[in-house]
Backbone as CSV, one residue per row, in Angstrom:
resi,resn,N_x,N_y,N_z,CA_x,CA_y,CA_z,C_x,C_y,C_z
1,MET,23.940,240.464,91.704,22.671,241.243,91.441,22.767,242.519,92.147
2,SER,22.411,243.635,91.398,22.324,244.866,92.125,20.837,245.287,92.271
3,VAL,20.483,245.873,93.376,19.065,246.399,93.715,18.766,247.506,93.006
4,LEU,17.916,247.504,92.035,17.590,248.688,91.112,16.155,249.206,91.488
5,GLU,15.917,250.597,91.772,14.705,251.027,91.918,13.872,251.178,90.801
6,THR,14.461,251.305,89.663,13.700,251.632,88.389,14.499,250.734,87.226
7,PRO,14.309,249.507,87.421,15.051,248.485,86.146,14.193,248.963,84.966
8,ARG,14.901,248.759,83.728,14.502,248.692,82.598,14.188,247.341,82.027
9,ILE,12.868,246.997,81.855,12.311,245.724,81.444,11.815,245.735,79.884
10,LEU,12.424,244.709,79.085,12.134,244.665,77.781,11.173,243.220,77.640
11,VAL,9.923,243.472,77.261,9.006,242.629,77.048,8.920,242.089,75.575
12,ALA,9.342,240.927,75.107,9.509,240.677,73.787,8.302,239.919,73.042
13,ASP,7.476,239.359,73.762,6.264,238.461,73.425,5.263,239.233,73.915
14,PRO,3.939,238.966,73.348,2.619,239.483,73.960,2.409,239.128,75.383
15,LEU,2.204,239.879,76.284,1.858,239.467,77.460,0.641,240.217,78.216
16,SER,-0.040,239.590,78.933,-1.320,239.960,79.400,-1.049,241.308,80.359
17,THR,-2.091,242.198,80.364,-1.997,243.712,80.797,-1.704,243.263,82.237
18,ASN,-2.260,242.337,83.013,-2.025,242.106,84.333,-0.424,242.447,84.696
19,GLY,0.292,241.531,84.051,1.755,241.493,84.290,2.463,242.966,83.933
20,ILE,1.971,243.555,82.711,2.473,244.676,82.244,2.402,245.817,83.212
21,ASP,0.944,245.946,83.653,0.686,246.886,84.470,1.264,246.900,85.975
22,LEU,1.466,245.673,86.522,2.286,245.601,87.675,3.751,245.900,87.514
23,LEU,4.301,245.549,86.304,5.793,246.105,86.126,5.876,247.613,86.042
24,ARG,4.796,248.125,85.347,4.991,249.628,84.935,4.865,250.348,86.340
25,ASN,4.317,249.734,87.373,4.247,250.523,88.806,5.634,250.639,89.273
26,HIS,6.502,249.822,88.825,7.639,249.854,89.578,9.004,249.848,88.620
27,ALA,8.761,249.881,87.259,9.845,249.769,86.343,9.471,250.477,85.014
28,ASP,10.603,250.617,84.177,10.463,251.293,82.968,10.421,250.175,82.104
29,VAL,9.257,249.985,81.285,8.807,248.928,80.665,8.851,249.003,79.070
30,ILE,9.481,248.353,78.275,9.435,248.555,76.770,8.905,247.304,76.246
31,VAL,7.787,247.544,75.452,7.171,246.363,74.816,7.599,246.361,73.452
32,ALA,8.250,245.499,73.021,8.890,245.230,71.405,7.895,244.628,70.551
33,ALA,7.427,245.387,69.664,6.457,245.160,68.643,7.022,244.072,67.699
34,ASP,8.307,244.006,67.502,8.815,243.114,66.379,10.494,242.999,66.715
35,ALA,10.955,242.169,65.896,12.323,241.718,65.910,13.315,242.958,66.215
36,ALA,13.072,243.908,65.288,13.786,245.309,65.301,13.887,245.831,66.538
37,GLN,12.572,246.029,67.191,12.541,246.754,68.436,13.293,245.848,69.421
38,LEU,13.096,244.618,69.381,13.864,243.604,70.326,15.137,243.907,70.366
39,ALA,15.870,244.061,69.092,17.252,244.253,68.902,17.634,245.440,69.511
40,ASP,16.805,246.538,69.309,17.104,247.990,69.814,17.044,248.043,71.217
41,GLY,16.183,247.160,71.737,16.086,247.495,73.353,16.938,246.577,74.057
42,LEU,17.536,245.633,73.406,18.329,244.678,74.327,19.497,245.410,75.058
43,PRO,20.336,246.146,74.297,21.573,246.664,74.853,21.445,247.308,76.320
44,ASN,20.312,248.087,76.513,20.119,248.840,77.550,18.968,248.343,78.500
45,SER,18.761,246.997,78.548,17.730,246.373,79.261,18.407,245.567,80.457
46,ASP,17.874,245.810,81.571,18.202,244.887,82.744,17.493,243.656,82.936
47,ALA,16.370,243.380,82.298,15.568,242.263,82.247,14.881,242.106,80.976
48,LEU,14.603,240.740,80.662,13.989,240.254,79.412,12.692,239.337,79.686
49,ILE,11.610,239.470,79.222,10.641,238.689,79.403,10.253,238.240,78.075
50,VAL,10.053,236.859,77.934,9.406,236.133,76.581,8.528,235.192,77.255
51,ARG,7.829,234.660,76.099,6.949,233.392,76.089,7.624,232.482,75.355
52,SER,6.904,231.837,74.298,7.448,230.648,73.604,8.020,231.142,72.326
53,ARG,7.579,232.405,71.705,7.947,232.855,70.425,9.294,233.086,70.316
54,THR,9.916,234.055,71.209,11.192,234.599,70.981,12.251,233.592,71.526
55,LYS,13.286,233.427,70.625,14.287,232.466,70.951,15.519,233.299,71.694
56,VAL,15.854,232.888,72.925,16.645,233.760,73.700,18.100,232.723,73.520
57,THR,18.861,233.019,72.345,20.103,232.476,72.069,21.059,233.021,72.852
58,ALA,22.381,232.382,72.615,23.634,232.937,73.223,23.892,234.373,72.580
59,ASP,23.647,234.418,71.188,23.747,235.773,70.592,22.889,236.792,71.175
60,VAL,21.713,236.433,71.435,20.677,237.511,72.044,21.067,237.953,73.459
61,LEU,21.671,237.079,74.255,22.162,237.268,75.569,23.329,238.130,75.465
62,ALA,24.261,237.816,74.382,25.530,238.634,74.429,25.101,239.986,73.952
63,ARG,23.993,240.423,73.351,23.739,241.809,72.870,23.067,242.292,74.143
64,GLY,22.565,241.610,75.066,22.024,242.330,76.116,23.022,242.305,77.339
65,ASP,23.994,243.340,76.989,25.072,243.521,77.909,24.802,243.723,79.490
66,GLN,23.523,244.298,79.514,23.116,244.797,80.955,22.231,243.742,81.487
67,LEU,21.711,242.833,80.734,20.774,241.778,81.435,21.310,241.059,82.691
68,GLN,20.242,241.010,83.556,20.555,240.261,84.699,19.533,239.124,84.939
69,ILE,18.418,239.247,84.125,17.567,238.202,84.444,16.698,238.041,83.108
70,VAL,16.286,236.732,82.887,15.298,236.583,81.657,14.102,235.691,82.469
71,GLY,12.992,236.223,82.046,11.761,235.673,82.530,11.066,234.997,81.587
72,ARG,10.620,233.680,81.666,9.655,232.896,80.704,8.483,232.912,81.282
73,ALA,7.528,233.604,80.644,6.081,233.629,81.131,5.425,232.221,80.730
74,GLY,5.552,231.318,81.353,5.096,229.853,81.061,6.200,228.860,81.647
75,ILE,5.868,227.600,81.407,6.666,226.779,82.251,7.987,226.234,81.139
76,GLY,7.909,226.011,79.868,9.114,225.495,79.125,10.010,226.575,79.057
77,VAL,11.371,226.366,79.054,12.232,227.064,78.946,13.311,226.526,77.808
78,ASP,12.620,225.672,76.890,13.476,225.209,75.704,13.933,226.277,74.687
79,ASN,13.344,227.506,74.877,13.616,228.468,73.773,14.487,229.363,74.323
80,ILE,15.130,229.049,75.590,16.282,229.969,76.195,17.508,229.087,76.452
81,ASP,18.467,229.580,76.062,19.914,228.938,76.119,20.313,229.143,77.754
82,VAL,19.860,228.454,78.534,20.159,228.430,80.000,21.517,228.241,80.141
83,ASP,22.229,227.396,79.595,23.722,227.200,79.776,24.393,228.570,79.502
84,ALA,24.015,229.167,78.481,24.675,230.390,78.107,24.267,231.671,78.931
85,ALA,23.078,231.528,79.508,22.701,232.479,80.481,23.416,232.275,81.670
86,THR,23.688,231.029,82.290,24.197,230.872,83.339,25.906,231.276,83.251
87,ASP,26.477,231.041,82.045,27.806,231.385,81.796,27.868,233.010,81.998
88,ARG,26.899,233.679,81.543,26.990,235.163,81.710,26.632,235.760,83.099
89,GLY,26.039,234.872,83.899,25.676,235.132,85.486,24.328,235.734,85.233
90,ILE,23.404,235.292,84.245,22.028,235.992,84.054,21.108,234.856,84.647
91,LEU,20.420,235.253,85.590,19.296,234.289,86.164,18.102,234.331,85.106
92,VAL,17.651,232.846,85.090,16.503,232.523,84.286,15.348,232.119,85.200
93,VAL,14.121,232.621,85.236,13.077,232.214,85.948,11.931,231.930,85.088
94,ASN,11.019,231.084,85.398,9.767,230.734,84.814,8.525,230.752,85.567
95,ALA,7.484,230.588,84.997,6.071,230.538,85.645,5.405,229.377,85.515
96,PRO,5.819,228.301,86.458,5.428,227.047,86.107,4.031,226.634,86.446
97,LEU,3.146,227.685,87.261,2.023,227.067,87.685,0.753,227.717,87.029
98,GLY,0.801,228.905,86.486,-0.260,229.599,86.065,-1.086,229.104,84.855
99,ASN,-0.334,228.209,84.036,-1.062,227.628,82.779,-1.263,226.006,83.014
100,VAL,-0.985,225.491,84.274,-1.232,224.277,84.357,-2.608,223.504,84.085
101,ARG,-3.587,224.230,84.787,-5.037,223.798,84.628,-5.463,223.974,83.193
102,SER,-5.153,224.960,82.568,-5.631,225.159,81.087,-4.948,224.148,80.121
103,THR,-3.682,223.885,80.274,-3.012,222.889,79.606,-3.499,221.593,79.770
104,ALA,-3.989,221.119,80.994,-4.427,219.921,81.329,-5.722,219.819,80.853
105,GLU,-6.756,220.806,80.833,-8.041,220.739,80.280,-7.941,220.678,78.824
106,HIS,-6.965,221.138,78.099,-6.755,221.321,76.716,-6.579,219.817,76.298
107,THR,-5.517,219.116,77.049,-5.332,217.604,76.795,-6.589,216.762,76.694
108,ILE,-7.308,217.008,77.757,-8.623,216.183,78.140,-9.457,216.591,76.715
109,ALA,-9.437,217.757,76.573,-10.606,218.242,75.289,-10.183,217.495,73.936
110,LEU,-8.734,217.262,73.774,-8.216,216.702,72.661,-8.474,215.190,72.702
111,ILE,-8.440,214.645,73.863,-8.800,213.099,74.114,-10.240,213.029,73.537
112,PHE,-11.199,213.966,74.016,-12.585,213.734,73.751,-12.817,213.913,72.230
113,ALA,-12.062,214.769,71.622,-12.316,215.133,70.237,-11.852,214.065,69.381
114,LEU,-10.686,213.217,69.851,-10.362,212.058,69.081,-11.104,210.903,69.347
115,ALA,-11.652,210.766,70.541,-12.545,209.569,70.959,-13.941,209.715,70.050
116,ARG,-14.513,210.827,69.981,-15.770,211.114,69.336,-15.606,211.594,67.880
117,ARG,-14.390,211.829,67.344,-14.225,212.204,65.924,-14.868,213.648,65.922
118,ILE,-14.927,214.498,66.772,-15.626,215.676,66.617,-15.308,216.554,65.554
119,PRO,-14.020,216.860,64.992,-13.703,217.620,63.958,-14.335,217.234,62.581
120,ALA,-14.244,215.867,62.497,-14.835,215.264,61.284,-16.390,215.374,61.273
121,ALA,-17.135,215.038,62.148,-18.409,215.270,62.516,-18.930,216.592,62.064
122,ASP,-18.249,217.607,62.781,-18.492,219.072,62.512,-18.362,219.317,61.082
123,ALA,-17.322,218.995,60.379,-17.022,219.300,59.024,-18.220,218.576,58.043
124,ALA,-18.529,217.478,58.561,-19.619,216.736,57.775,-20.936,217.622,57.635
125,VAL,-21.357,218.193,58.886,-22.533,219.053,58.934,-22.311,220.393,58.027
126,ARG,-21.124,220.934,58.171,-20.966,222.358,57.551,-20.791,222.032,56.057
127,ASP,-20.207,221.023,55.515,-20.147,220.835,54.109,-21.378,220.058,53.491
128,GLY,-22.461,219.847,54.132,-23.665,219.383,53.659,-23.697,217.802,53.576
129,THR,-22.686,217.120,53.870,-22.863,215.845,53.655,-23.175,215.124,55.102
130,TRP,-24.123,215.496,55.578,-24.766,215.031,56.843,-25.025,213.621,56.760
131,LYS,-24.413,212.753,57.685,-24.565,211.386,57.672,-24.116,210.759,58.935
132,THR,-24.400,209.509,59.341,-24.168,208.886,60.273,-22.827,208.109,60.174
133,GLY,-22.538,207.488,60.946,-21.198,206.566,60.786,-19.982,207.046,61.533
134,TYR,-20.093,208.347,62.189,-18.869,208.929,62.778,-18.850,208.148,64.357
135,GLU,-18.767,206.735,64.290,-18.630,206.187,65.451,-17.287,206.369,66.240
136,GLY,-17.389,206.654,67.529,-16.516,206.751,68.251,-16.155,205.902,69.460
137,VAL,-15.391,206.188,70.414,-15.153,205.325,71.526,-15.450,205.932,72.647
138,GLN,-15.878,205.491,73.990,-16.137,205.937,75.188,-14.994,205.937,75.990
139,VAL,-14.625,207.110,76.459,-13.395,207.407,77.328,-13.493,206.578,78.762
140,GLY,-14.681,206.554,79.211,-14.699,205.906,80.689,-14.438,204.407,80.684
141,GLY,-13.615,203.975,81.348,-13.269,202.540,81.434,-11.911,202.357,80.476
142,LYS,-11.557,203.309,79.715,-10.325,203.126,78.925,-9.152,203.558,79.794
143,ARG,-7.990,202.852,79.225,-6.656,203.216,80.026,-5.990,204.407,79.366
144,LEU,-5.694,205.439,80.494,-5.007,206.607,80.060,-3.598,206.453,80.540
145,GLY,-2.677,206.530,79.740,-1.145,206.368,80.026,-0.520,207.936,80.203
146,VAL,-0.074,208.312,81.158,0.520,209.722,81.190,1.918,209.674,81.325
147,LEU,2.787,210.115,80.449,4.030,210.224,80.589,4.520,211.507,81.108
148,GLY,5.093,211.373,82.339,5.263,212.583,82.992,4.477,212.874,84.240
149,ALA,4.920,212.937,85.605,4.082,213.097,86.585,4.358,214.629,87.215
150,GLY,4.736,215.371,86.432,4.813,216.794,86.877,3.558,217.575,87.067
151,LYS,3.598,218.852,87.124,2.447,219.609,87.422,1.209,219.376,86.448
152,VAL,1.508,219.375,85.013,0.461,219.169,84.202,-0.085,217.687,84.101
153,GLY,1.081,216.946,84.008,0.748,215.425,84.000,-0.097,214.961,85.190
154,GLY,0.255,215.486,86.332,-0.622,215.274,87.545,-2.003,215.582,87.357
155,GLN,-2.116,216.806,86.817,-3.684,217.392,86.616,-4.326,216.431,85.611
156,VAL,-3.604,216.228,84.518,-4.394,215.307,83.564,-4.822,213.884,84.276
157,ALA,-3.756,213.357,84.902,-4.038,212.105,85.708,-5.223,212.216,86.540
158,THR,-5.629,213.369,87.315,-6.514,213.539,88.100,-7.772,213.727,87.396
159,LEU,-7.911,214.558,86.309,-9.018,214.615,85.450,-9.376,213.400,84.693
160,GLY,-8.459,212.611,84.275,-8.882,211.198,83.736,-9.361,210.450,84.537
161,ALA,-8.892,210.420,85.900,-9.425,209.506,86.753,-10.976,209.882,87.231
162,ALA,-11.163,211.220,87.220,-12.533,211.639,87.477,-13.649,211.390,86.227
163,LEU,-13.014,211.117,85.198,-13.828,210.658,84.099,-13.968,209.212,83.980
164,GLY,-13.391,208.441,84.942,-13.650,206.940,84.993,-12.616,206.167,84.221
165,MET,-11.512,207.025,83.862,-10.560,206.409,83.071,-9.599,205.628,84.050
166,ASP,-9.039,204.439,83.568,-7.888,203.860,84.307,-6.592,204.341,84.037
167,VAL,-6.058,205.184,85.098,-4.908,206.052,84.839,-3.655,205.419,85.189
168,VAL,-2.734,205.187,84.405,-1.241,204.738,84.832,-0.183,205.818,84.374
169,VAL,0.710,205.981,85.040,1.746,207.012,84.864,3.236,206.471,84.865
170,TYR,4.017,206.891,84.072,5.418,206.676,84.000,6.237,207.978,84.215
171,ASP,7.150,207.935,85.164,8.072,209.141,85.336,9.202,208.585,86.110
172,PRO,10.436,208.494,85.436,11.677,207.877,86.073,12.284,208.604,87.257
173,TYR,11.781,210.142,87.297,12.416,211.154,88.193,11.951,211.104,89.558
174,LEU,10.440,210.541,89.648,9.950,210.875,91.063,10.659,209.710,92.029
175,THR,10.811,210.126,93.240,11.305,209.142,94.161,10.080,208.365,94.863
176,ALA,10.621,207.335,95.499,9.632,206.261,96.118,8.661,207.010,96.967
177,GLU,9.143,208.095,97.568,8.229,208.952,98.627,7.437,209.703,97.898
178,GLN,7.745,210.203,96.870,6.807,211.180,95.879,5.721,210.205,95.261
179,TRP,6.076,209.146,94.814,5.097,208.074,94.517,4.109,207.776,95.415
180,GLN,4.496,207.571,96.452,3.676,207.185,97.687,2.524,208.349,97.943
181,THR,3.200,209.501,98.013,2.213,210.662,98.390,1.339,211.050,97.315
182,SER,1.800,210.752,96.052,1.047,211.253,94.853,-0.274,210.512,94.531
183,GLY,-0.154,209.177,95.099,-1.367,208.394,94.863,-1.618,207.859,93.430
184,LEU,-0.478,207.980,92.463,-0.660,207.500,91.212,-0.333,206.163,91.203
185,HIS,-0.789,205.518,89.896,-0.505,204.049,89.704,0.788,204.098,88.803
186,ARG,1.857,203.744,89.205,3.198,203.585,88.650,3.280,202.303,87.922
187,VAL,3.761,202.624,86.564,4.062,201.490,85.630,5.410,201.785,84.852
188,GLY,6.003,200.771,84.257,7.096,201.021,83.488,6.731,201.661,82.052
189,PHE,7.648,202.119,81.408,7.534,202.990,80.025,6.906,201.849,79.137
190,THR,7.464,200.667,78.973,6.785,199.828,77.846,5.444,199.334,78.249
191,GLU,5.224,199.051,79.606,3.823,198.587,80.079,2.958,199.748,79.853
192,LEU,3.148,200.953,79.970,2.368,202.019,79.672,1.855,202.138,78.220
193,LEU,3.016,201.987,77.341,2.683,201.927,75.899,1.802,200.918,75.389
194,THR,2.162,199.673,75.970,1.528,198.560,75.332,0.209,198.149,75.939
195,THR,-0.291,198.991,76.948,-1.536,198.664,77.574,-2.582,200.010,77.603
196,SER,-2.028,201.007,77.178,-2.782,202.325,77.251,-3.719,202.607,76.004
197,ASP,-4.843,202.864,76.020,-5.841,203.286,74.986,-5.383,204.649,74.625
198,PHE,-5.067,205.494,75.395,-4.788,206.914,75.231,-3.314,207.200,75.870
199,VAL,-2.407,207.856,75.098,-1.181,207.957,75.579,-0.983,209.585,75.616
200,THR,-0.855,210.264,76.598,-0.476,211.814,76.491,0.801,212.180,77.206
201,VAL,1.489,213.080,76.393,2.998,213.390,76.818,3.299,214.453,77.713
202,HIS,3.847,214.624,78.681,3.935,215.774,79.729,5.335,215.747,80.259
203,VAL,6.444,215.966,79.463,7.618,216.037,79.971,8.310,216.990,79.190
204,PRO,9.489,217.621,79.942,10.286,218.732,79.351,11.046,218.218,78.120
205,LEU,11.195,219.280,77.028,12.244,218.976,76.043,13.425,219.208,76.447
206,VAL,14.363,218.169,76.617,15.872,218.361,76.795,16.481,217.375,75.863
207,SER,17.768,217.313,75.877,18.373,216.348,74.967,18.100,214.927,75.133
208,GLN,17.860,214.687,76.401,17.457,213.266,76.786,16.195,212.749,76.277
209,THR,15.217,213.922,75.945,14.032,213.439,75.687,13.655,213.880,74.369
210,LYS,14.532,214.308,73.465,14.344,214.394,71.941,13.872,213.243,71.263
211,HIS,12.707,213.323,70.531,12.156,212.169,69.980,12.032,210.920,70.877
212,LEU,11.610,211.375,72.128,11.057,210.292,73.274,10.263,209.421,72.527
213,ILE,9.329,209.868,71.763,8.280,208.875,71.119,8.850,208.807,69.689
214,GLY,9.744,207.823,69.494,9.964,207.575,67.958,9.558,206.373,67.464
215,ALA,10.263,205.815,66.413,9.470,204.677,65.838,9.475,203.337,66.644
216,ALA,10.538,203.156,67.597,10.514,202.029,68.343,9.474,202.158,69.502
217,ARG,9.275,203.356,69.971,8.288,203.566,71.041,6.826,203.366,70.524
218,LEU,6.551,204.004,69.411,5.366,204.009,68.579,5.035,202.558,68.315
219,ALA,5.969,201.711,67.919,5.590,200.399,67.670,5.213,199.402,68.762
220,GLU,5.833,199.957,69.947,5.378,199.590,71.125,3.886,199.640,71.575
221,MET,3.452,200.873,71.245,2.096,201.341,71.628,0.929,200.292,71.146
222,LYS,-0.003,200.141,72.019,-1.108,199.347,71.818,-1.857,199.751,70.356
223,GLU,-2.086,198.601,69.728,-2.716,198.893,68.267,-4.095,199.457,68.495
224,GLY,-4.250,200.496,67.626,-5.640,201.087,67.779,-5.738,202.166,68.853
225,SER,-4.660,202.456,69.305,-4.401,203.507,70.649,-4.297,204.792,69.956
226,TYR,-4.352,205.951,70.820,-4.190,207.468,70.447,-3.333,207.966,71.114
227,LEU,-2.466,209.011,70.426,-1.343,209.685,71.146,-1.838,211.231,71.131
228,VAL,-1.496,211.796,72.274,-1.920,213.110,72.531,-0.579,213.951,72.884
229,ASN,-0.351,215.062,72.368,0.982,215.897,72.875,0.465,217.218,72.893
230,CYS,0.570,217.737,74.173,0.422,219.282,74.360,1.602,219.878,75.169
231,ALA,2.819,219.032,75.162,3.846,219.531,75.843,4.894,220.344,74.936
232,ARG,5.781,219.550,74.045,6.656,220.124,73.217,6.745,219.190,71.905
233,GLY,6.840,219.845,70.874,6.678,218.972,69.561,8.006,218.077,69.331
234,GLY,9.081,218.574,69.909,10.324,217.721,69.724,10.366,216.420,70.356
235,LEU,9.505,216.289,71.347,9.190,215.027,72.020,8.941,213.683,71.062
236,VAL,8.206,214.188,69.907,7.605,213.089,69.061,8.185,213.277,67.739
237,ASP,8.816,212.134,67.175,9.287,212.085,65.856,8.158,212.139,64.893
238,PRO,7.918,213.411,64.118,6.999,213.348,63.133,6.940,212.324,61.988
239,ASP,7.918,212.104,61.639,8.124,211.051,60.493,7.576,209.756,61.092
240,ALA,7.989,209.265,62.043,7.553,208.173,62.631,6.204,207.951,63.048
241,LEU,5.688,209.034,63.532,4.276,209.175,63.954,3.272,209.167,62.720
242,ALA,3.739,209.991,61.625,3.055,209.933,60.440,2.974,208.318,59.935
243,GLU,4.000,207.660,59.948,3.906,206.255,59.488,3.098,205.332,60.266
244,ALA,3.067,205.600,61.693,2.164,204.869,62.472,0.769,205.152,62.190
245,LEU,0.408,206.375,61.764,-0.955,206.799,61.487,-1.237,206.156,60.114
246,PHE,-0.378,206.383,59.043,-0.806,205.873,57.677,-0.815,204.224,57.749
247,SER,-0.065,203.684,58.608,-0.469,202.210,58.625,-1.306,201.593,59.444
248,HIS,-2.243,202.662,60.058,-3.157,202.301,61.040,-2.881,201.700,62.263
249,HIS,-1.597,201.746,62.748,-1.442,201.015,63.761,-1.886,201.826,64.966
250,LEU,-1.708,203.329,64.988,-2.492,204.200,65.794,-3.868,204.420,65.176
251,ALA,-4.929,204.670,66.006,-6.178,205.053,65.456,-6.250,206.581,65.271
252,GLY,-5.267,207.473,65.834,-5.342,208.773,65.813,-4.451,209.357,66.697
253,ALA,-4.124,210.682,66.278,-3.206,211.541,67.237,-3.739,213.003,67.205
254,ALA,-3.558,213.655,68.312,-3.983,215.076,68.437,-2.769,215.858,68.968
255,LEU,-2.323,216.861,68.302,-1.194,217.599,68.790,-1.350,219.186,68.711
256,ASP,-0.887,219.706,69.917,-0.993,221.195,69.942,0.298,221.860,69.827
257,VAL,1.366,220.936,69.806,2.883,221.406,69.506,3.462,220.672,68.232
258,PHE,4.476,221.267,67.654,5.116,220.593,66.562,6.677,220.871,66.743
259,GLU,7.267,220.116,66.079,8.975,220.136,66.070,9.313,221.509,65.502
260,THR,8.564,221.806,64.274,8.787,223.187,63.672,7.425,223.847,63.741
261,GLU,7.314,225.066,64.147,5.983,225.650,64.179,5.887,226.950,63.409
262,PRO,5.114,227.039,62.491,4.251,226.333,62.030,4.757,225.060,61.102
263,PRO,3.846,223.897,61.188,4.490,222.651,60.597,4.438,222.570,59.057
264,GLU,4.973,223.601,58.425,4.894,223.385,56.988,5.799,222.364,56.352
265,GLY,5.128,221.666,55.507,5.678,220.412,54.769,5.781,219.212,55.804
266,SER,5.279,219.214,57.043,5.332,218.027,57.945,4.320,217.104,57.213
267,PRO,4.939,215.548,57.400,4.183,214.626,56.933,2.838,214.386,57.621
268,LEU,2.765,214.965,58.794,1.562,214.695,59.678,0.329,215.538,59.095
269,ILE,0.584,216.623,58.434,-0.398,217.370,57.851,-1.432,216.712,56.973
270,HIS,-0.889,215.567,56.533,-1.745,214.700,55.524,-2.167,213.364,56.170
271,ALA,-1.621,213.110,57.287,-1.845,211.886,58.052,-3.228,211.683,58.507
272,PRO,-3.842,210.366,58.490,-5.221,210.296,58.833,-5.539,210.497,60.200
273,ASN,-6.636,210.680,60.576,-7.386,210.670,61.985,-6.350,211.675,62.815
274,THR,-6.085,212.857,62.388,-5.267,213.845,63.284,-5.924,214.901,63.536
275,ILE,-5.896,215.443,64.614,-6.340,216.927,65.197,-5.253,217.805,65.517
276,PHE,-5.289,218.882,64.989,-4.252,219.815,65.260,-4.711,221.132,65.748
277,THR,-4.013,221.695,66.770,-4.243,223.191,67.475,-2.943,223.844,67.498
278,PRO,-2.930,225.057,67.224,-1.646,225.951,66.954,-1.008,226.286,68.391
279,HIS,-0.538,225.404,69.217,0.254,225.759,70.451,-0.573,226.744,71.260
280,VAL,-1.762,226.308,71.354,-2.766,227.047,72.290,-3.336,226.600,73.557
281,ALA,-2.721,225.581,73.989,-3.083,224.705,75.269,-3.189,225.543,76.397
282,ALA,-2.255,226.656,76.364,-2.222,227.364,77.513,-2.846,228.789,77.289
283,SER,-3.558,228.738,76.179,-4.124,230.098,75.855,-5.613,230.347,76.329
284,THR,-5.558,230.572,77.531,-7.035,230.789,77.996,-6.659,232.207,78.824
285,ARG,-7.743,233.196,78.954,-7.647,234.461,79.713,-7.144,234.149,80.977
286,GLU,-7.525,233.202,81.670,-7.056,232.919,83.082,-5.766,232.656,83.116
287,ALA,-5.224,231.760,82.279,-3.539,231.211,82.254,-2.925,232.432,82.014
288,GLN,-3.263,233.232,80.835,-2.336,234.217,80.587,-2.336,235.397,81.487
289,ALA,-3.340,235.709,82.196,-3.141,236.284,83.556,-2.385,236.021,84.494
290,GLN,-2.547,234.631,84.712,-1.641,234.205,85.832,-0.289,234.011,85.572
291,VAL,0.029,233.618,84.439,1.494,233.514,84.081,2.347,235.018,83.907
292,SER,1.633,236.058,83.494,2.180,237.267,83.380,2.409,237.862,84.842
293,THR,1.246,237.782,85.643,1.324,238.241,87.054,2.575,237.330,87.803
294,GLU,2.729,236.014,87.572,3.513,235.168,88.231,5.125,235.549,87.780
295,ILE,5.202,235.888,86.518,6.635,236.375,85.897,6.858,237.693,86.463
296,ALA,5.818,238.645,86.192,6.250,240.103,86.751,6.542,240.246,88.287
297,GLU,5.928,239.546,89.116,6.354,239.489,90.502,7.718,238.951,90.747
298,GLN,8.238,238.056,90.162,9.579,237.462,90.273,10.474,238.516,89.800
299,ILE,10.341,239.157,88.711,11.300,240.140,88.198,11.356,241.251,89.224
300,LEU,10.197,241.732,89.724,10.357,242.789,90.646,11.058,242.421,91.932
301,ASP,10.509,241.180,92.366,11.272,240.611,93.683,12.842,240.672,93.268
302,PHE,13.248,240.197,92.314,14.752,240.096,91.905,15.246,241.369,92.022
303,PHE,14.933,242.516,91.406,15.514,243.915,91.514,15.148,244.483,92.787
304,ALA,14.343,244.024,93.660,14.144,244.587,95.106,15.007,243.823,95.958
305,GLY,15.767,242.872,95.589,16.576,242.036,96.423,15.886,240.973,97.218
306,ARG,14.522,240.610,96.819,14.032,239.561,97.591,14.213,238.185,96.787
307,PRO,13.906,237.078,97.425,14.189,235.770,96.769,13.051,235.560,95.772
308,VAL,13.510,235.003,94.465,12.546,234.662,93.439,11.978,233.161,93.680
309,THR,10.766,232.877,93.226,10.188,231.890,93.624,10.716,230.457,92.787
310,TYR,10.870,230.661,91.463,11.128,229.711,90.530,12.351,229.856,89.691
311,PRO,13.476,229.871,90.415,14.845,230.037,89.569,15.051,228.788,88.766
312,VAL,15.210,228.802,87.482,15.602,227.773,86.684,17.305,227.371,86.892
313,ASN,18.097,228.330,86.941,19.457,228.052,87.098,19.877,228.967,88.483
314,PRO,19.551,228.367,89.622,19.747,228.927,91.037,21.282,229.041,91.318
315,SER,22.278,228.309,90.278,23.634,228.543,90.754,24.082,229.992,90.507
316,VAL,23.385,230.712,89.643,23.699,232.159,89.434,23.483,232.838,90.825
317,LEU,22.487,232.616,91.580,22.062,233.199,92.804,23.499,232.991,93.846
318,ARG,23.674,231.725,93.861,24.695,231.249,94.715,26.086,231.998,94.596
319,LYS,26.292,232.369,93.319,27.624,233.025,92.902,27.543,234.539,93.065
320,ALA,26.267,235.062,93.236,25.992,236.553,93.393,26.582,236.938,94.579
């Protein structure tokens, strides 16, 4: 890494003005409006900032021959080829804290929407077929199974407990000491699935978690239970989930993320008792301001020679 007084920073996806203004105080900032401007800006840029839309492939990294750092304004980095970046000596950083609360709240909102059939009841009022019969279920006293005890999963567990839910958590990566300090109720994967009334997924998408929730795991889920996914679409097999819904093994599912976005042609679109939102769990004014500031500060720290807070591939720093 070389210390640069005025680095050239390319912003590929919409970023809150909080971060943009901070960057412009110390750097030359180019905001790409489309793919053509992204391609034009890459060769002369020292840093690239993306959200979830832009795919930072090995080819993109190769075209950015001056790139020293890639920042992801959010927590997930599955749209960035981290291995390719590491091979090229490019540091990848993310912003894992800014959107945690918003994503957790969206998860709880979807749980309520499923439990009380809110979208269907709303549609009945709007189309003039006012009627009773939209009987729901109470979330208080129900078991909430949280897959993944990370930042978002931990927040969901806290919020669920505050609602009077019986919260259980599965996470194979937490140490015994972490479990003890977390205060969470640890169970095995199968026990979580077979006993939970609501299951919500909060794990990263890596090769080992691709279709983590497939046909076999869906079959293990308690009959009449609900599935919520605000993490990554590839964690759930869409064909298997659609079958579980059409067969009424599951009472419903709510998804903010899809394996292919938008999910054109997905069997889930026509599956019963489903609620969909277009990858907006982190889309609050507060979250967008926080992640933009969080990523901007790290980019500026990097070029000033200061330590970055959230390196994804820290081995690059050790080699520098």
